[in-house]
TORBATOR-751773 format. One record per residue: x, y, z of N, C-alpha, C in turn; residue number from 1; residue in three letters. Coordinates in pm, whole numbers, plus 50000, padded with zeros to 5 digits. Atoms other than C-alpha are relative to their C-alpha. Layout:
N
+-------+-------+-------+-------+-------+-------+-------+-------+-------+------+------+
|   n.u |   n.v |   n.w |  ca.u |  ca.v |  ca.w |   c.u |   c.v |   c.w | resi | resn |
+-------+-------+-------+-------+-------+-------+-------+-------+-------+------+------+
|     X |     Y |     Z |     X |     Y |     Z |     X |     Y |     Z |  NUM |  ALA |
...
+-------+-------+-------+-------+-------+-------+-------+-------+-------+------+------+
***
This chain:
145
+-------+-------+-------+-------+-------+-------+-------+-------+-------+------+------+
|   n.u |   n.v |   n.w |  ca.u |  ca.v |  ca.w |   c.u |   c.v |   c.w | resi | resn |
+-------+-------+-------+-------+-------+-------+-------+-------+-------+------+------+
| 49834 | 49951 | 49966 | 41096 | 15329 | 35131 | 50045 | 49878 | 50079 |    1 |  MET |
| 49922 | 50109 | 49912 | 41325 | 15102 | 35277 | 50083 | 50046 | 50096 |    2 |  THR |
| 49903 | 49972 | 49889 | 41494 | 15154 | 35616 | 50126 | 49922 | 50001 |    3 |  GLU |
| 49870 | 50052 | 49960 | 41849 | 15107 | 35688 | 50012 | 49894 | 50104 |    4 |  LYS |
| 50019 | 50104 | 49869 | 41917 | 14804 | 35932 | 50070 | 50111 | 50132 |    5 |  PRO |
| 49968 | 49932 | 49851 | 41966 | 14962 | 36288 | 50156 | 50007 | 50027 |    6 |  SER |
| 49859 | 49991 | 49983 | 42351 | 14871 | 36284 | 50063 | 50073 | 49889 |    7 |  GLY |
| 49922 | 49929 | 50139 | 42455 | 15068 | 35963 | 49945 | 50137 | 50020 |    8 |  ASP |
| 50065 | 49855 | 50004 | 42265 | 15392 | 36075 | 50155 | 50103 | 50061 |    9 |  LEU |
| 49930 | 49919 | 49936 | 42491 | 15658 | 36128 | 49946 | 50165 | 50018 |   10 |  ARG |
| 50036 | 49854 | 49996 | 42476 | 16036 | 36230 | 50115 | 50101 | 50046 |   11 |  GLN |
| 49888 | 49900 | 49981 | 42669 | 16370 | 36247 | 50049 | 50014 | 50166 |   12 |  ARG |
| 49967 | 50020 | 49829 | 42874 | 16365 | 36589 | 49947 | 50186 | 50068 |   13 |  ILE |
| 50053 | 49892 | 49891 | 42748 | 16760 | 36671 | 49852 | 49994 | 49988 |   14 |  ASP |
| 50155 | 50044 | 49991 | 42369 | 16630 | 36604 | 49979 | 49970 | 50108 |   15 |  LYS |
| 50021 | 50073 | 49909 | 42421 | 16397 | 36821 | 50044 | 50004 | 50165 |   16 |  TRP |
| 49951 | 49932 | 49883 | 42585 | 16603 | 37106 | 49918 | 50093 | 50022 |   17 |  LEU |
| 50063 | 49909 | 49959 | 42326 | 16824 | 37070 | 49858 | 49914 | 50032 |   18 |  PHE |
| 50116 | 50103 | 49964 | 42034 | 16542 | 37066 | 50021 | 49949 | 50169 |   19 |  PHE |
| 49965 | 50047 | 49896 | 42177 | 16417 | 37377 | 50024 | 50054 | 50126 |   20 |  THR |
| 50017 | 49891 | 49883 | 42180 | 16728 | 37570 | 50116 | 50012 | 50039 |   21 |  ARG |
| 49855 | 49975 | 49933 | 42570 | 16743 | 37624 | 50041 | 50130 | 49953 |   22 |  MET |
| 49979 | 49877 | 50021 | 42578 | 17073 | 37461 | 49863 | 50076 | 49996 |   23 |  VAL |
| 50118 | 49892 | 50013 | 42296 | 17372 | 37456 | 49965 | 50000 | 49835 |   24 |  LYS |
| 50021 | 49978 | 50152 | 42321 | 17428 | 37045 | 50081 | 49903 | 49918 |   25 |  SER |
| 49882 | 50060 | 50096 | 42494 | 17286 | 36766 | 50100 | 50043 | 49986 |   26 |  ARG |
| 49880 | 49897 | 50028 | 42705 | 17545 | 36714 | 50113 | 50005 | 50134 |   27 |  SER |
| 49900 | 50039 | 49878 | 42856 | 17484 | 37076 | 50041 | 49887 | 49981 |   28 |  LEU |
| 49956 | 50144 | 50023 | 42884 | 17124 | 36962 | 50114 | 50011 | 49891 |   29 |  ALA |
| 49900 | 49988 | 50107 | 43083 | 17238 | 36650 | 50145 | 50074 | 50087 |   30 |  GLN |
| 49867 | 49916 | 49888 | 43313 | 17471 | 36894 | 50068 | 49901 | 50082 |   31 |  SER |
| 49941 | 50093 | 49906 | 43369 | 17196 | 37124 | 50110 | 49863 | 49922 |   32 |  LEU |
| 49927 | 50106 | 50094 | 43479 | 16937 | 36826 | 50136 | 50087 | 49930 |   33 |  LEU |
| 49871 | 49899 | 50059 | 43705 | 17249 | 36683 | 50132 | 50010 | 50070 |   34 |  SER |
| 49867 | 49982 | 49899 | 43899 | 17289 | 36981 | 50042 | 49859 | 50051 |   35 |  SER |
| 49949 | 50164 | 49972 | 43965 | 16894 | 37019 | 49972 | 49978 | 50122 |   36 |  GLY |
| 50026 | 50092 | 49866 | 43772 | 16795 | 37336 | 49901 | 49919 | 49970 |   37 |  HIS |
| 50121 | 50131 | 50012 | 43592 | 16520 | 37182 | 50086 | 49912 | 49948 |   38 |  VAL |
| 49936 | 50109 | 50034 | 43751 | 16166 | 37141 | 49917 | 49890 | 49949 |   39 |  LYS |
| 50086 | 50151 | 50041 | 43583 | 15872 | 36939 | 50111 | 49909 | 49967 |   40 |  VAL |
| 49945 | 50087 | 50006 | 43743 | 15569 | 36979 | 50148 | 50014 | 50044 |   41 |  ASN |
| 49858 | 49935 | 49948 | 44077 | 15737 | 37148 | 50019 | 50102 | 49907 |   42 |  GLY |
| 49942 | 49904 | 50088 | 44117 | 15944 | 36822 | 49895 | 50150 | 50024 |   43 |  THR |
| 50052 | 49836 | 49987 | 44065 | 16320 | 36865 | 49929 | 50035 | 49869 |   44 |  SER |
| 50075 | 49983 | 50093 | 43783 | 16437 | 36620 | 49990 | 50148 | 49987 |   45 |  ILE |
| 50012 | 49841 | 49993 | 43767 | 16801 | 36502 | 49916 | 50042 | 49873 |   46 |  ARG |
| 50109 | 49993 | 50104 | 43497 | 16742 | 36210 | 49880 | 50011 | 50070 |   47 |  GLN |
| 50083 | 50031 | 49957 | 43187 | 16820 | 36317 | 49866 | 49897 | 49899 |   48 |  PRO |
| 50070 | 50090 | 50086 | 43042 | 16598 | 36019 | 50039 | 49869 | 49995 |   49 |  SER |
| 49938 | 50109 | 49985 | 43230 | 16331 | 36126 | 49881 | 49907 | 50053 |   50 |  PHE |
| 50116 | 50096 | 49978 | 42988 | 16006 | 36134 | 50003 | 49920 | 50080 |   51 |  GLN |
| 50037 | 50090 | 49899 | 42879 | 15824 | 36460 | 49901 | 49886 | 49963 |   52 |  LEU |
| 50077 | 50135 | 50004 | 42774 | 15474 | 36479 | 49993 | 49940 | 50141 |   53 |  LYS |
| 49995 | 50089 | 49893 | 42636 | 15239 | 36747 | 50110 | 49946 | 50026 |   54 |  ALA |
| 49883 | 50062 | 49947 | 42908 | 15126 | 36959 | 50132 | 50078 | 49999 |   55 |  GLY |
| 49888 | 49926 | 49994 | 43153 | 15417 | 36927 | 50001 | 50051 | 50148 |   56 |  ASP |
| 49930 | 49961 | 49861 | 43334 | 15539 | 37252 | 50037 | 50125 | 49991 |   57 |  ARG |
| 49969 | 49832 | 50008 | 43318 | 15940 | 37315 | 50061 | 49993 | 50128 |   58 |  LEU |
| 49980 | 49913 | 49870 | 43544 | 16121 | 37551 | 50004 | 50144 | 49960 |   59 |  GLU |
| 50045 | 49859 | 50030 | 43411 | 16440 | 37580 | 50085 | 50066 | 50145 |   60 |  ILE |
| 49919 | 49906 | 49922 | 43616 | 16696 | 37782 | 49901 | 50119 | 50011 |   61 |  SER |
| 50086 | 49874 | 49992 | 43372 | 16969 | 37928 | 50058 | 50074 | 50096 |   62 |  LEU |
| 49970 | 49882 | 49897 | 43421 | 17296 | 38162 | 50068 | 49917 | 50117 |   63 |  GLU |
| 49999 | 50048 | 49862 | 43380 | 17096 | 38475 | 50023 | 49845 | 50020 |   64 |  ARG |
| 49981 | 50138 | 49988 | 43406 | 16727 | 38389 | 50047 | 49959 | 49907 |   65 |  ARG |
| 49958 | 50059 | 50073 | 43515 | 16459 | 38190 | 49899 | 49907 | 49991 |   66 |  ASN |
| 50080 | 50086 | 50045 | 43274 | 16219 | 38002 | 50053 | 49896 | 49931 |   67 |  LEU |
| 49941 | 50071 | 50096 | 43327 | 15891 | 37859 | 49830 | 49920 | 49997 |   68 |  ILE |
| 50137 | 50033 | 50092 | 42996 | 15768 | 37643 | 50021 | 49887 | 49922 |   69 |  LEU |
| 49961 | 50090 | 50129 | 42956 | 15474 | 37426 | 49850 | 50020 | 49962 |   70 |  VAL |
| 50085 | 49988 | 50125 | 42702 | 15534 | 37156 | 49869 | 49899 | 50020 |   71 |  VAL |
| 50109 | 50098 | 50060 | 42337 | 15325 | 37159 | 49941 | 49992 | 49852 |   72 |  LYS |
| 50079 | 49987 | 50100 | 42166 | 15486 | 36899 | 50017 | 50136 | 49956 |   73 |  SER |
| 50026 | 49862 | 50063 | 42117 | 15778 | 36674 | 49869 | 50062 | 50038 |   74 |  CYS |
| 50068 | 49953 | 49947 | 41900 | 16032 | 36782 | 49904 | 50086 | 49877 |   75 |  GLY |
| 50091 | 49949 | 50081 | 41566 | 16199 | 36594 | 49973 | 50143 | 50032 |   76 |  GLU |
| 50046 | 49858 | 49955 | 41504 | 16491 | 36773 | 50075 | 50053 | 50143 |   77 |  ARG |
| 49937 | 49941 | 49869 | 41630 | 16701 | 37057 | 49872 | 49999 | 50102 |   78 |  ARG |
| 50150 | 50003 | 49923 | 41360 | 16558 | 37307 | 50054 | 50047 | 50148 |   79 |  GLY |
| 49951 | 50000 | 49866 | 41349 | 16544 | 37684 | 50111 | 49941 | 50075 |   80 |  PRO |
| 49915 | 50054 | 49957 | 41597 | 16430 | 37914 | 50013 | 49817 | 50023 |   81 |  TYR |
| 50006 | 50156 | 50008 | 41488 | 16083 | 37943 | 50026 | 49917 | 49897 |   82 |  GLU |
| 49967 | 50084 | 50122 | 41464 | 16020 | 37593 | 50131 | 50029 | 49952 |   83 |  GLU |
| 49870 | 49978 | 50012 | 41814 | 16159 | 37552 | 50091 | 49913 | 50023 |   84 |  ALA |
| 49923 | 50128 | 49914 | 41938 | 15924 | 37775 | 50010 | 49879 | 49966 |   85 |  ARG |
| 50017 | 50145 | 50052 | 41836 | 15610 | 37606 | 50081 | 50018 | 49827 |   86 |  GLN |
| 49914 | 49964 | 50121 | 42078 | 15756 | 37329 | 50144 | 49942 | 50010 |   87 |  LEU |
| 49843 | 50032 | 49954 | 42430 | 15660 | 37547 | 50002 | 49900 | 50110 |   88 |  TYR |
| 49944 | 50079 | 49851 | 42573 | 15427 | 37826 | 50084 | 50100 | 50067 |   89 |  ASP |
| 49901 | 49887 | 49913 | 42752 | 15671 | 38068 | 50117 | 49898 | 50074 |   90 |  ASP |
| 49874 | 50065 | 49926 | 43101 | 15493 | 38172 | 50084 | 50094 | 50065 |   91 |  LEU |
| 49929 | 49901 | 49945 | 43206 | 15830 | 38350 | 50035 | 49930 | 50114 |   92 |  THR |
| 50043 | 50053 | 49868 | 43350 | 15694 | 38679 | 49971 | 50096 | 50101 |   93 |  PRO |
| 50029 | 49880 | 49886 | 43220 | 15874 | 38975 | 50094 | 50055 | 50044 |   94 |  PRO |
| 49921 | 49926 | 49926 | 43339 | 16150 | 39138 | 50038 | 49983 | 50133 |   95 |  ARG |
| 49961 | 50027 | 49879 | 43543 | 16144 | 39411 | 49927 | 50097 | 50106 |   96 |  GLU |
| 50075 | 49868 | 49894 | 43360 | 16282 | 39733 | 50110 | 50093 | 50070 |   97 |  GLU |
| 49890 | 49951 | 49906 | 43559 | 16580 | 39873 | 49913 | 50043 | 50109 |   98 |  THR |
| 50032 | 49957 | 49836 | 43527 | 16702 | 40215 | 49924 | 50145 | 49978 |   99 |  GLU |
| 50080 | 49891 | 49997 | 43220 | 16914 | 40267 | 50023 | 50076 | 50114 |  100 |  ARG |
| 50020 | 49914 | 49874 | 43223 | 17197 | 40522 | 49885 | 50044 | 50045 |  101 |  LEU |
| 50094 | 49986 | 49923 | 42984 | 17214 | 40796 | 49920 | 50164 | 49964 |  102 |  SER |
| 50051 | 49841 | 50038 | 42749 | 17564 | 40769 | 50090 | 50085 | 50107 |  103 |  ALA |
| 49906 | 49922 | 49929 | 42960 | 17653 | 41080 | 50130 | 50020 | 49946 |  104 |  LEU |
| 49854 | 49978 | 50048 | 43294 | 17597 | 40935 | 49983 | 50075 | 49874 |  105 |  GLU |
| 49974 | 49901 | 50090 | 43194 | 17782 | 40618 | 49970 | 50149 | 50036 |  106 |  GLN |
| 50001 | 49842 | 49992 | 43065 | 18123 | 40822 | 50106 | 50003 | 50090 |  107 |  ALA |
| 49891 | 49957 | 49971 | 43378 | 18107 | 40989 | 50116 | 50093 | 49950 |  108 |  GLN |
| 49900 | 49930 | 50108 | 43645 | 18347 | 40865 | 50145 | 50037 | 50099 |  109 |  ARG |
| 49884 | 49984 | 49934 | 44016 | 18308 | 40925 | 50056 | 50153 | 50053 |  110 |  ILE |
| 49971 | 49872 | 49931 | 44158 | 18621 | 41116 | 50069 | 50046 | 49914 |  111 |  LYS |
| 49920 | 49947 | 50136 | 44302 | 18859 | 40850 | 49953 | 49971 | 49862 |  112 |  GLY |
| 50027 | 50024 | 50153 | 44146 | 18733 | 40542 | 49848 | 50078 | 49964 |  113 |  SER |
| 50112 | 49927 | 50050 | 43891 | 18915 | 40356 | 49964 | 50156 | 50071 |  114 |  GLY |
| 50058 | 49846 | 49974 | 43704 | 19275 | 40443 | 50014 | 49984 | 50159 |  115 |  ARG |
| 49962 | 49991 | 49858 | 43828 | 19383 | 40804 | 49831 | 49996 | 50075 |  116 |  PRO |
| 50096 | 49971 | 49951 | 43543 | 19352 | 41059 | 49988 | 50155 | 50064 |  117 |  THR |
| 50013 | 49867 | 49930 | 43432 | 19654 | 41277 | 50107 | 50014 | 50105 |  118 |  LYS |
| 49924 | 50010 | 49893 | 43646 | 19565 | 41552 | 50159 | 49985 | 49947 |  119 |  LYS |
| 49864 | 50009 | 50062 | 43972 | 19492 | 41328 | 50009 | 50130 | 49932 |  120 |  GLU |
| 49980 | 49899 | 50062 | 43914 | 19836 | 41152 | 50038 | 50092 | 50098 |  121 |  ARG |
| 49975 | 49848 | 49928 | 43895 | 20058 | 41479 | 50110 | 49939 | 50085 |  122 |  ARG |
| 49841 | 49986 | 49953 | 44240 | 19870 | 41612 | 50079 | 50025 | 49887 |  123 |  GLU |
| 49907 | 49933 | 50086 | 44393 | 19948 | 41280 | 49965 | 50133 | 50017 |  124 |  THR |
| 50011 | 49855 | 49984 | 44253 | 20326 | 41332 | 50065 | 50030 | 50132 |  125 |  ASP |
| 49914 | 49964 | 49861 | 44422 | 20323 | 41677 | 50139 | 50019 | 49935 |  126 |  ARG |
| 49843 | 50040 | 50051 | 44775 | 20201 | 41510 | 50007 | 50156 | 49896 |  127 |  LEU |
| 49937 | 49890 | 50102 | 44762 | 20517 | 41243 | 49884 | 50122 | 50038 |  128 |  PHE |
| 50074 | 49902 | 49987 | 44581 | 20830 | 41377 | 49992 | 50091 | 49886 |  129 |  PRO |
| 50016 | 49926 | 50147 | 44400 | 21034 | 41109 | 50009 | 50111 | 50030 |  130 |  SER |
| 49981 | 49892 | 50037 | 44437 | 21396 | 41018 | 49930 | 50065 | 50069 |  131 |  ALA |
| 50144 | 49944 | 49898 | 44120 | 21512 | 41231 | 50075 | 49977 | 50155 |  132 |  GLY |
| 49948 | 50024 | 49885 | 44321 | 21372 | 41508 | 50136 | 50085 | 50046 |  133 |  ASP |
| 49889 | 49927 | 49955 | 44619 | 21574 | 41502 | 50034 | 50137 | 50048 |  134 |  MET |
| 49988 | 49874 | 49943 | 44719 | 21907 | 41677 | 50016 | 50115 | 49885 |  135 |  ASP |
| 49997 | 49920 | 50128 | 44633 | 22192 | 41456 | 50117 | 50075 | 49984 |  136 |  VAL |
| 49872 | 49916 | 49994 | 44980 | 22370 | 41535 | 50089 | 49926 | 49942 |  137 |  GLY |
| 49920 | 50079 | 50088 | 45148 | 22061 | 41377 | 50002 | 49961 | 49895 |  138 |  SER |
| 50073 | 50017 | 50126 | 44961 | 22071 | 41069 | 50102 | 50084 | 49919 |  139 |  ALA |
| 49914 | 49934 | 50119 | 45212 | 22184 | 40775 | 49886 | 50089 | 49918 |  140 |  ILE |
| 50109 | 49911 | 50073 | 45056 | 22489 | 40603 | 50074 | 50035 | 49842 |  141 |  ASP |
| 49973 | 50002 | 50134 | 45102 | 22443 | 40238 | 49970 | 50154 | 49900 |  142 |  TRP |
| 50066 | 49863 | 50051 | 44960 | 22802 | 40149 | 50126 | 50094 | 49958 |  143 |  ARG |
| 49901 | 49910 | 50040 | 45208 | 23055 | 39974 | 49950 | 50155 | 50038 |  144 |  ASP |
| 50072 | 49911 | 49989 | 45151 | 23384 | 40127 | 50073 | 50118 | 49945 |  145 |  ASP |
+-------+-------+-------+-------+-------+-------+-------+-------+-------+------+------+
***
């Protein structure tokens, strides 16, 4: 058998996304494609059978991040991460550092937000006396005699 030159190798985009561990299954890759979240060389691709080749630039919009990848080669199997990482170059710009709260700042609660503390509940109870605190003579009798 003669093998094709490495520059002419092509692979289905859904298989490539699966082999590179961008998605957990080929069916998820197909749904990602059909929803229009993948662009190849600036063109939105909706067919899972689209043939990728080395040098193609992919823009993938995932749930929490956007990736920019350049295809290095086609995959033969879904292997470990180190093997999958060799199939592409990641050109995604680094995430901007968001201000992280310290443990003390995370533990503090703004007054009036969330569930009331025991102290706040007692203060509220003092404002609105319950039916048990009312005088028996002042209670309205709803019974028909």
